[in-house]
C-alpha positions in Angstrom: -33.5 42.3 0.8 -31.8 42.9 -2.5 -28.5 43.8 -0.7 -28.7 40.4 1.1 -29.2 38.5 -2.1 -26.3 40.4 -3.7 -24.0 39.5 -0.8 -25.2 35.9 -0.8 -24.1 35.5 -4.5 -21.1 37.8 -4.5 -18.0 36.1 -5.7 -15.2 36.1 -3.2 -12.0 37.6 -4.6 -9.1 35.1 -4.6 -5.5 36.3 -4.4 -4.0 33.8 -6.9 -0.6 35.3 -6.8 -0.5 34.9 -3.0 -1.7 31.3 -3.3 1.2 30.6 -5.8 3.7 32.3 -3.5 2.4 29.9 -0.7 3.1 26.9 -2.9 -0.2 26.3 -4.7 -0.1 24.0 -7.8 -1.7 25.0 -11.0 -3.5 22.1 -12.7 -4.6 22.6 -16.4 -7.5 20.2 -17.0 -7.6 20.5 -20.8 -6.6 17.7 -23.2 -2.9 17.3 -23.9 -3.4 18.7 -27.4 -5.0 21.8 -26.1 -2.3 22.2 -23.4 0.5 21.9 -26.1 -1.1 24.9 -28.0 -0.4 27.1 -25.0 -0.5 27.0 -21.2 0.4 28.8 -18.0 4.1 28.3 -17.4 4.6 26.0 -14.4 1.2 24.4 -14.7 0.7 20.6 -14.8 -1.6 19.0 -17.4 -4.0 16.6 -15.9 -7.0 16.2 -18.2 -10.4 16.4 -16.5 -11.3 12.8 -17.5 -8.1 11.5 -15.7 -8.4 13.6 -12.6 -10.1 11.0 -10.5 -7.0 8.7 -10.9 -4.8 11.5 -9.6 -6.7 12.5 -6.5 -4.6 10.5 -4.1 -1.4 12.0 -5.4 -2.7 15.5 -5.3 -4.1 15.0 -1.8 -0.7 13.6 -0.6 1.1 16.9 -1.6 -1.0 18.8 0.9 -0.8 21.8 -1.4 -3.8 23.9 -2.5 -4.7 23.5 -6.2 -5.7 26.2 -8.7 -7.5 24.7 -11.7 -7.5 26.3 -15.2 -8.8 25.3 -18.6 -9.9 27.1 -21.9 -13.0 28.9 -20.6 -13.4 28.1 -16.9 -16.1 25.4 -17.3 -13.9 22.3 -17.0 -11.8 24.0 -14.3 -15.0 24.6 -12.4 -16.0 21.0 -12.6 -12.4 20.0 -11.5 -12.7 22.3 -8.6 -15.9 20.6 -7.4 -14.3 17.2 -7.8 -11.2 18.2 -5.8 -13.2 19.9 -3.0 -15.4 16.8 -2.7 -12.2 14.8 -2.1 -11.0 17.2 0.6 -8.4 19.1 -1.5 -8.2 22.8 -1.0 -9.0 24.1 -4.5 -9.7 27.3 -6.4 -11.0 27.9 -9.9 -8.6 30.0 -11.9 -10.8 30.0 -14.9 -9.4 30.3 -18.4 -5.6 29.8 -18.4 -4.9 32.9 -20.5 -7.0 35.1 -18.2 -5.3 33.5 -15.2 -2.0 34.4 -16.6 -3.0 38.0 -17.0 -4.4 38.1 -13.5 -1.0 37.0 -12.1 1.0 39.3 -14.3 -1.2 42.3 -13.3 -1.4 41.7 -9.5 1.1 42.5 -6.8 1.9 40.9 -3.5 4.1 42.6 -0.9 
């Protein structure tokens, strides 16, 4: 029974580097001021409160989206919003951790 519960709540590992290689977009949902203090190179800043106005544009690209923020909380909210709108989305968590994950992973 305990193994079943562990499997039920086990997080699935996401290969972010592979997603990027396949054309995924990285959306940083922090405020512009936070973004300017540092961000993942190649990310686009779309603050969480303006995300609803950008849904149609993001959907039109047909690309998967990886959301990032400062801690992973706002990016998790953004992921939920994007998934509800039918956009393939993954929570990259904190942008600085995401950057390290990409730098320390490899794809053949």
